[in-house]
N, C-alpha and C positions, 0 to 999 in steps of 0.2 A: 504493500500500499503506500500510494505518496503522497508526501503532504509533510509536516513538521512532524519529529521524534525527539526529542531531548528525554535525558537521561542525566541523572546525579551521581556519578561511580566515584567513591573513597579507595582508594589504590594507596598502599601500604608496601614503600619501598625502603630494602636494604639500604637505611644510615652511607653507609662507604658509597650504595649508585646514587644516593637523590639525587645530585646536580646531572649525571649522567641520564636518568629519569625524566628530571623534567624536561632537560631537554628532546629529547623521544617524543612527549608528550606534546609538548609547546609547538612541534615542527607537524604534529599529525594535521589534517585540514576537518574543521570540524570539534576539535577539542580546546577548551578553554581552561584551565588552571583557577582554582579562586584561591584557596589557601595552604599552603606549606608548615609545614612542623619540623623542626627539628629530628622529629625521631621517624621521620620517615613517611609521616604521611600526609597525602594530595589529595583537597578535594578538588574532583572535575567537575566538567558539567561540556557533554557531549551533545553534539544537534549535528542530525543528517538527515538528510529526504526521505529515505526509505527504513523499513524494519531490518532488510539486509548489510545496508551501509553499515548501519547504527554496531548489529552485530557485528560484523566483522572486524571496528574498531575496539568494541571491546576487546575482544577473540586478539588482537593482537598489545593491548596492551596491558595484558594478563601475561602475556608470552617476552613481552617486553625485559633485556636484559636487568636482572637490580633487585622488580615488582617482585613482590615476596605473593602480595592477591593484589583483589580488583574487584568491587563487591558492587552489585548494582546497587541504590538504596533508592534512589526513585527514577520513575518512567515515566514521561507525558505523549500521547502520540496525538496528531489528530488528522483528516484526510483535506487534501486540497479542497474541495468542497465547501464544507465547514469553514475550513480559515477565510477565507472567500466572500463566506456571507457573514463572519463578525467586521469585516473590514469595512464592509460596503453596510453598515447597521449602522 
């Protein structure tokens, strides 16, 4: 389904690799890092146009070197027609 798909993902990185993980995530299209802690936790927001693309980004996050875990904590989706209706209203 195409439209808007937004997820909040908590990433826990090994502190030794935190900067490398941060750099990798920041270079990923659709990923914004909202908060980073010295303990290696990164609060991220991922926005992609399809569920498939969102799932691919999530999988890539989990497979990033230095990432201990990536947990989906929030997900919102809406299709294009609903988004267009809200904008026109």
